[in-house]
FISE-22608 format. One record per residue: x, z, y of N, C-alpha, C in turn. Coordinates in steps of 0.02 Angstrom, whole numbers, padded with zeros to 5 digits, always signed. Atoms other than C-alpha are relative to their C-alpha. Layout:
residues N
XZYXZYXZY
...
END
This chain:
residues 175
-00039+00073+00002-01974+00735-09632-00010+00017-00096
-00001-00008+00111-02033+00675-09827-00017-00066+00004
+00018+00056+00030-02019+00540-09931-00056-00050-00002
+00081+00018+00003-02133+00398-09966-00056+00022-00021
+00043-00047+00051-02190+00499-10118-00001+00049+00022
-00007-00090-00042-02216+00653-09994+00047+00058-00058
-00047-00052+00036-02066+00740-10073+00061+00008+00075
-00049+00002-00005-01940+00829-09954+00059+00020-00005
-00082-00011-00001-01764+00804-09944+00002+00091+00024
-00018-00090+00030-01677+00968-10012+00067-00005-00030
-00071-00008+00047-01517+01049-10074-00007+00058-00031
+00003-00094+00033-01506+01211-10190+00076-00002+00025
-00065-00031+00019-01359+01300-10214+00024+00057-00049
-00018-00071+00015-01293+01383-10320+00083+00019-00018
-00057-00038-00023-01145+01503-10275+00011+00065-00074
-00063-00037+00063-01019+01577-10441+00029+00044+00020
-00090-00056+00039-00901+01705-10467+00019-00010-00026
-00065-00011+00049-00750+01722-10554-00026-00023-00065
+00048-00006+00039-00862+01747-10685-00051-00032-00001
+00041+00069+00002-00970+01606-10694-00078+00057+00004
+00055-00012-00016-01111+01717-10619-00054+00000+00073
+00026+00047-00076-01239+01657-10481-00005+00030+00025
+00035-00091-00064-01291+01746-10321-00096-00037+00001
+00071-00010+00031-01473+01775-10334-00070+00003+00046
+00013-00039-00027-01569+01815-10184-00071+00034-00001
+00074-00024-00007-01714+01917-10157-00014-00024+00056
+00076+00040-00040-01856+01818-10059-00001+00088+00060
+00005-00043-00044-01872+01936-09887-00077+00021+00018
+00054-00050-00004-02023+02054-09876-00057-00022-00052
+00026+00024+00035-02060+01974-10065+00017+00033-00054
-00021+00017+00072-02036+01999-10250+00039-00027-00042
-00011+00024+00056-01958+01851-10302+00052-00017+00034
-00078+00016-00005-01777+01797-10325+00007-00068+00023
-00073+00036+00012-01675+01624-10293+00037-00026+00001
-00096-00002-00064-01550+01534-10241+00017-00025+00056
+00006+00061-00082-01511+01451-10069-00025-00052-00008
+00031+00038-00012-01590+01323-10011-00042-00030+00035
+00036+00017-00056-01665+01230-09889+00021-00077+00033
-00015+00066+00010-01703+01057-09800+00032-00047+00007
-00050+00032-00047-01609+00917-09741-00045-00022+00069
+00006+00034-00057-01612+00856-09572-00028-00060+00009
+00018+00058-00026-01652+00684-09510+00089-00024-00006
-00043+00042-00035-01481+00599-09482+00029+00045-00057
-00022-00058+00021-01396+00764-09598+00022-00035-00058
-00033+00074+00080-01292+00703-09764-00002+00080-00051
+00025-00078+00019-01358+00848-09906+00070+00017+00007
-00090-00051-00029-01155+00925-09881+00006+00039+00041
+00037-00032-00092-01187+00952-09712-00054+00044+00008
+00049-00026+00043-01365+01017-09777+00025+00080-00047
-00011-00052+00008-01295+01138-09879+00049+00026+00013
-00032-00056-00021-01146+01206-09805-00057+00020+00050
+00017-00036-00057-01255+01238-09644-00070+00067+00003
+00053-00077+00040-01396+01332-09770+00031+00067-00026
-00075-00039+00027-01247+01417-09856+00001+00042+00046
-00020+00003-00074-01212+01481-09687-00073+00024+00037
+00027+00020-00006-01373+01505-09616-00051+00076-00077
+00017-00051+00037-01447+01615-09771+00056+00045-00048
-00059-00057+00025-01278+01691-09852+00058+00031+00077
-00057-00014-00035-01170+01721-09701+00071-00065-00014
-00091+00030+00024-01018+01616-09813-00018-00073+00040
+00015+00077-00039-00942+01456-09703+00045-00043-00059
-00047+00039+00037-00857+01330-09794+00070+00014-00028
-00063-00019+00030-00677+01411-09816+00000+00054-00028
-00008-00061+00070-00751+01551-09929-00066-00022-00024
-00004+00039+00086-00811+01417-10067+00048-00048-00019
-00019+00043+00019-00772+01287-10170-00036-00037-00034
+00072+00024+00051-00884+01130-10231+00026-00004-00055
-00018+00014+00061-00871+01124-10397-00036-00070-00033
+00051+00036+00031-01015+01005-10411-00042-00021+00028
+00090+00021+00001-01192+00916-10389-00017-00047-00040
+00016+00072+00046-01294+00815-10460-00002-00039+00017
-00007+00074+00012-01299+00639-10501-00068-00008+00068
+00072+00024-00050-01485+00621-10414-00049+00061+00010
+00045-00016-00020-01620+00692-10345-00054+00040-00059
+00055-00051+00070-01743+00843-10457-00011+00028+00035
+00076-00024-00025-01911+00859-10393-00046+00065-00033
+00050-00066+00029-02032+00983-10395-00091-00005+00048
+00061-00016-00089-02228+00996-10324-00007+00036-00016
+00030-00082-00038-02280+01129-10254-00059+00008-00026
+00100+00000+00033-02475+01197-10315-00027-00013+00083
+00068+00014-00056-02603+01129-10182-00005+00071+00038
-00011-00054-00017-02640+01314-10147+00054+00034+00049
-00064-00014-00036-02458+01340-10077-00010-00041+00068
-00038+00050-00052-02447+01194-09958-00077+00022+00070
+00006-00010-00058-02498+01217-09773-00061-00080-00024
+00061+00016+00001-02679+01153-09758+00018-00070+00032
+00006+00016-00070-02639+01038-09594+00060-00049-00052
-00043+00057+00017-02501+00936-09751-00021-00043-00061
-00002-00006+00065-02598+00922-09900-00026-00085+00016
+00000+00088-00015-02627+00727-09952+00028-00029+00028
-00058+00043-00043-02453+00692-09892+00052+00049-00030
-00052-00027+00019-02342+00821-09946-00018+00045-00081
-00010-00020+00056-02307+00830-10121+00056+00080-00074
-00061-00037+00024-02139+00958-10164+00063-00020+00045
-00092+00007-00015-01952+00931-10152+00035-00030-00053
-00066+00035+00033-01824+00834-10187+00081-00002+00016
-00042-00037-00007-01687+00895-10213+00092-00019-00042
-00067+00040+00004-01476+00849-10197+00020+00101-00034
-00017-00083+00011-01419+01053-10314+00098+00001-00007
-00057-00019-00023-01242+01100-10266+00028+00077-00045
-00044-00055+00023-01126+01225-10392+00078+00005+00047
-00069-00015-00033-00988+01302-10289+00020+00063-00043
-00034-00041+00031-00865+01443-10334+00016+00066+00065
-00034-00024-00077-00824+01578-10193+00080+00030-00025
-00087+00020-00044-00634+01570-10121-00001+00093+00021
-00001-00100-00083-00683+01739-10004-00029+00057-00059
+00007-00046+00053-00725+01898-10057-00105+00013-00009
+00068-00056+00026-00900+02003-10111-00020+00002+00090
+00016-00024-00077-00906+02062-09912-00003-00037+00035
+00032+00012-00049-00919+01923-09818-00054-00048-00002
+00096+00041+00043-01100+01872-09914+00001+00054+00091
+00022-00018-00020-01191+01917-09763-00070-00019+00046
+00063+00013+00010-01382+01900-09746-00055+00067+00043
+00013-00012-00091-01411+01953-09565+00024-00051+00030
-00045+00014-00046-01311+01837-09510-00047-00047+00050
+00045+00019-00015-01454+01760-09442-00043+00031+00030
+00081-00033-00040-01602+01804-09316-00044+00023-00069
+00092-00013+00037-01742+01772-09474+00045+00002-00056
+00010-00017+00069-01666+01824-09634-00047-00022-00064
+00048+00047+00090-01700+01717-09823+00005+00058-00018
+00048-00031+00061-01688+01844-09930+00055+00070+00036
-00010-00038-00003-01656+02039-09908+00033+00057-00037
-00037-00038+00090-01551+02101-10077+00021-00066-00013
-00037+00084+00087-01453+01967-10184+00031+00041-00063
-00046-00018+00065-01345+02009-10344+00014-00051-00001
-00023+00020+00048-01249+01945-10468-00034-00003-00030
+00054+00009+00033-01368+01882-10599+00085-00052-00052
-00045+00048+00055-01303+01775-10770-00027-00065-00023
+00001+00082-00030-01299+01599-10775-00066-00017+00025
+00045+00025+00033-01437+01554-10861-00083+00037+00012
+00038-00065-00011-01552+01717-10796-00057-00054+00043
+00031+00029-00075-01631+01608-10651-00082-00050-00045
+00035+00019+00055-01712+01493-10796-00077+00029+00026
+00061-00058+00018-01831+01627-10851-00045+00063+00045
+00011-00053-00041-01864+01728-10700-00023-00039+00081
+00019+00050-00083-01904+01583-10541-00065-00004-00036
+00053-00011-00028-02074+01550-10484-00026-00065-00076
-00003+00053+00023-02136+01439-10622-00039-00085+00014
+00003+00068-00013-02171+01285-10523+00050-00025-00006
-00042+00055-00026-01985+01256-10485+00039+00032-00084
-00033+00006+00066-01924+01295-10685+00063-00061-00018
-00042-00004+00017-01877+01171-10770+00026-00061+00079
-00043+00003-00024-01794+01092-10585+00050+00044+00000
-00074-00045+00017-01680+01248-10619+00021-00029-00069
-00050+00012+00042-01639+01215-10784+00023-00050-00008
-00033+00066-00011-01621+01044-10755+00068+00010+00038
-00026-00022-00030-01492+01090-10621+00055+00060-00069
-00039-00020+00026-01434+01211-10712+00022-00018-00081
-00043+00013+00067-01392+01102-10861+00064-00052+00015
-00022+00089-00018-01324+00961-10773+00073+00049+00015
-00091-00019+00006-01179+01076-10675+00046+00077-00045
-00062-00035-00002-01133+01193-10780+00053-00028-00044
-00080+00052+00024-00998+01049-10854+00064+00033+00028
-00061-00009-00008-00923+01106-10743+00044+00065+00041
-00042-00060+00033-00867+01258-10766+00006+00040-00061
-00045-00008+00082-00743+01329-10907-00033+00075-00031
-00016-00033+00044-00771+01417-11026-00055+00062+00012
+00088-00021-00048-00973+01430-10988-00040+00000-00047
+00040+00008+00053-01090+01484-11122-00051-00047-00014
+00050+00068+00008-01209+01354-11168-00078+00059+00007
+00092+00010-00034-01412+01373-11134-00014+00042-00069
+00034-00052+00035-01453+01433-11322+00069+00018-00027
-00034-00053+00038-01300+01545-11375-00032+00054+00048
+00025-00068-00078-01374+01631-11189-00045+00024-00061
+00097+00004+00009-01551+01616-11268-00004+00047-00089
+00014-00039+00087-01514+01686-11464+00012+00077+00018
-00043-00064-00008-01413+01825-11393-00080+00045+00069
+00041-00048-00055-01586+01900-11252-00050+00001-00052
+00027-00017+00010-01678+01985-11349-00100-00001+00017
+00068+00022-00029-01876+01888-11335-00058+00063+00037
+00037-00044-00011-02003+01981-11245-00089+00013-00045
+00078-00052+00005-02182+02069-11319-00040+00003-00002
+00068-00016-00034-02335+02063-11287-00025+00048+00025
+00017-00081-00033-02334+02238-11275+00050+00024+00064
-00021-00004-00051-02179+02228-11129-00069-00017+00061
END
C-alpha cells in the first residue's frame, strides 16, 4: 500500500531502557543495524502496527513496554533507486513513518528475536541514545535524527545531541 506520493506507511520503534539507552538490532545475515520498524497494513492504526511489529521483531508484548510518546507527523525518507525492486520502480519512493518511543517495563530476557519463523534480527544490544544517527544507513540518517530529536523530549535526564557529539571523539581519516 503506497500513498499518492509513492511512500509506504510505516512505524519506527525506539525502545529504551531505564538508562535511556536504545534497542539496536542487527539485521539477519547482514552487517547493518537499525531500530525495529515495519509497514502499516490497510485498516491498521499506527499504534496497532507498532505493537505487531514490536512482537514480530523483538518478541515483546504490550505488557512488556510503556508508550512514552510518538512523533506528531509522518517522517519520510527516499530509498535509492538501486534498492527498489524492479517492479516497483517509478511508483515507490520510500517510507513515511510514525515513530514511537517506548520504555521496557519487562525484563531483558523477555526479548526473543526468534519469536517469529523468519526473524528480522539475529542480534541486539543496548546502545547510546544518539549513536544510531551515525550508524544507520545513509538514506535513513535524517529521519533517525529527526525522530530521536523529537522523541527525546519524552525522556527525563536526557543528554542533548550537542553534548553527546561534543564528548564523542571525531573520526579521523586514518580510521
